[in-house]
C-alpha positions as semicolon CSV with decimal commas, in nm:
position;residue;x (nm);y (nm);z (nm)
1;M;-0,321;0,657;0,903
2;V;-0,363;0,406;1,183
3;A;-0,176;0,099;1,057
4;C;0,030;-0,034;0,771
5;G;0,160;-0,362;0,637
6;I;0,387;-0,516;0,378
7;C;0,240;-0,755;0,122
8;G;0,469;-0,976;-0,082
9;T;0,618;-1,319;-0,117
10;D;0,953;-1,256;0,056
11;L;0,825;-1,120;0,387
12;H;1,083;-1,330;0,569
13;E;1,342;-1,081;0,444
14;Y;1,173;-0,810;0,653
15;E;1,127;-1,006;0,977
16;S;1,459;-0,894;1,124
17;G;1,482;-0,560;0,947
18;P;1,561;-0,391;0,722
19;D;1,717;-0,087;0,882
20;L;1,464;0,172;0,772
21;T;1,707;0,463;0,801
22;P;1,922;0,458;0,487
23;N;2,267;0,615;0,471
24;E;2,284;0,949;0,295
25;G;2,275;0,902;-0,081
26;E;2,161;0,539;-0,064
27;P;1,816;0,417;-0,174
28;H;1,549;0,369;0,091
29;P;1,526;-0,008;0,159
30;L;1,147;-0,023;0,114
31;F;1,068;0,249;-0,138
32;E;1,366;0,286;-0,369
33;S;1,562;0,050;-0,585
34;T;1,896;0,089;-0,756
35;E;1,752;-0,118;-1,042
36;G;1,419;0,066;-1,064
37;K;1,086;-0,106;-1,097
38;P;0,837;0,077;-1,319
39;N;0,578;-0,205;-1,312
40;P;0,606;-0,456;-1,027
41;D;0,529;-0,811;-1,135
42;P;0,314;-0,998;-0,878
43;T;0,457;-1,331;-0,995
44;Q;0,810;-1,229;-0,891
45;S;0,931;-1,263;-0,533
46;G;0,994;-0,956;-0,323
47;L;0,793;-0,652;-0,220
48;F;0,475;-0,626;-0,427
49;H;0,286;-0,350;-0,251
50;L;0,224;-0,169;0,073
51;C;-0,114;-0,162;0,243
52;V;-0,223;0,121;0,470
53;I;-0,542;0,182;0,664
54;D;-0,687;0,532;0,667
55;E;-1,051;0,624;0,726
56;D;-1,007;0,916;0,482
57;I;-0,916;0,713;0,174
58;E;-0,986;0,994;-0,071
59;G;-0,785;1,244;0,135
60;L;-0,482;1,016;0,150
61;A;-0,509;0,935;-0,222
62;T;-0,521;1,309;-0,298
63;R;-0,210;1,370;-0,085
64;I;-0,029;1,090;-0,272
65;D;-0,125;1,255;-0,604
66;E;-0,011;1,596;-0,484
67;A;0,324;1,451;-0,371
68;G;0,394;1,312;-0,720
69;G;0,232;0,970;-0,690
70;D;-0,074;0,850;-0,878
71;H;-0,423;0,764;-0,754
72;Y;-0,508;0,544;-1,052
73;S;-0,811;0,344;-0,941
74;E;-1,149;0,449;-0,819
75;V;-1,252;0,417;-0,455
76;W;-1,489;0,125;-0,438
77;Q;-1,709;-0,045;-0,183
78;I;-1,584;-0,382;-0,065
79;F;-1,941;-0,502;0,000
80;E;-2,214;-0,420;-0,248
81;D;-2,471;-0,328;0,017
82;D;-2,244;-0,143;0,264
83;D;-2,056;0,176;0,175
84;Q;-1,870;0,188;0,509
85;Y;-1,586;-0,043;0,394
86;T;-1,390;0,093;0,099
87;Q;-1,053;0,060;-0,073
88;T;-0,845;0,205;-0,355
89;Y;-0,500;0,175;-0,514
90;C;-0,228;0,433;-0,577
91;R;0,136;0,435;-0,684
92;D;0,392;0,619;-0,474
93;T;0,654;0,845;-0,630
94;Y;0,879;0,543;-0,691
95;G;0,609;0,341;-0,870
96;D;0,533;0,108;-0,577
97;L;0,171;0,005;-0,538
98;V;-0,008;0,141;-0,231
99;E;-0,335;-0,024;-0,129
100;I;-0,553;0,190;0,098
101;Y;-0,829;0,035;0,311
102;S;-1,082;0,225;0,522
103;H;-1,063;-0,037;0,801
104;S;-0,839;-0,327;0,904
105;H;-0,885;-0,665;0,733
106;E;-1,005;-0,811;1,061
107;R;-1,276;-0,549;1,098
108;I;-1,381;-0,563;0,732
109;Y;-1,411;-0,939;0,702
110;S;-1,552;-1,003;1,049
111;N;-1,839;-0,775;0,947
112;R;-1,892;-0,941;0,612
113;P;-2,259;-0,994;0,535
114;D;-2,380;-1,354;0,526
């Protein structure tokens, strides 16, 4: 994995933190919730999903499955006539959405066919 990002409507909450090392027995500030969240609602504020970039999309999705997550969508081409740029979606073990891209947004969309 070469890069990652946070997608959501309350990104300002993450600009100065959070402290990504939780105290023992406390939920992780990005991946766990004391309230739980089985199905995130994209219309609600807060963390919606994480986005990572990994050239081996299928390999990462398989590792997420093996770790107790869920690779629930197919891997698809972003451009109909170019199979180099792909993406898929998974859920981590806490139910958070994980978007996996083969390349960065800048690289994908700067190479978009006319």
